[in-house]
N, C-alpha and C positions, 0 to 999 in steps of 0.2 A: 425632702423627707417630711418637712412640716406640712406641706400640702396633702401628702398621702395620709398622715396621721389625722389631719382635720377631716378629710373625707371619710376615714375609717370611723372617727367619732360620730359623725353625722349618720353613717350607716348603722351604727349601734343604736342611736336614737330612733331611727326608723324601724329597727327590729324590735326594740323593747319598750321604749317610752311612748311612741305614738299609738301603738295598739292598746296600751294601758289607758291612755287618755280617751281613745275612742270607746273603750269598754266602760269607763267611768261616765262619760257623757251619755252613752246609750242607756246605762243603768239609771241615771238621773232622769232622763227625759222620757224614755219608753218603758221603764220598769226592769224587772229582773230578766237576765239572760236565760233563755229556755234551756240551754245546755248545762254543762256541769260547772257553771260559774266562771270565775276568773281563769282557772287553769284550762277548762274546756274551751274557752274563747281563744287562748293562746295555742292550744293544740290544733284547733280548726284553722287558725291563722297560718301556722307553719305547714299544715297540710296543703293549704291553698298556695303557699310559696313553692312547695315541692311540686305541686301540680301545674305550676306555670301560670297561675291566675294573674292577669295584667293588673287588676285592681290591687291585689296584695303586693305585687312588686312595685307599683306606683307609690303605695303608702311607705314601703321600705326605702325607696330611693328618693322620695320627695325632699327630705332635708338636704341631701347632697345636691339635688337639682336646684333648689332654691339658692344654696351657697354658690354654686357655679354660675347661675344666672346673675346674681348680685355682683360677683367678682368680674364677670365679663362686662356688665353694665358700667362698673366703675373704671375699667380699663378703657372702654370706648369713650367715656366722659373725659378721662384724662387726655386722650389723644385729641379730642375736639377742642380742648381749652389750651 
């Protein structure tokens, strides 16, 4: 159950925190977002998710993927030692 809750937490990070970070970095480096600002950015992001965009799904699932890869790496390391 702990594993599922951890993955769910990372999924929420991928859904809400990472897009916010990307928006802030884009705003800082490239200037204002041409759409309707912060809310417009999220609306476009969720439209992309519903549309099946691989990039949007990768952003969403990347925290989970990093966690799983690190967990597998440590399990392999423990087996080798």
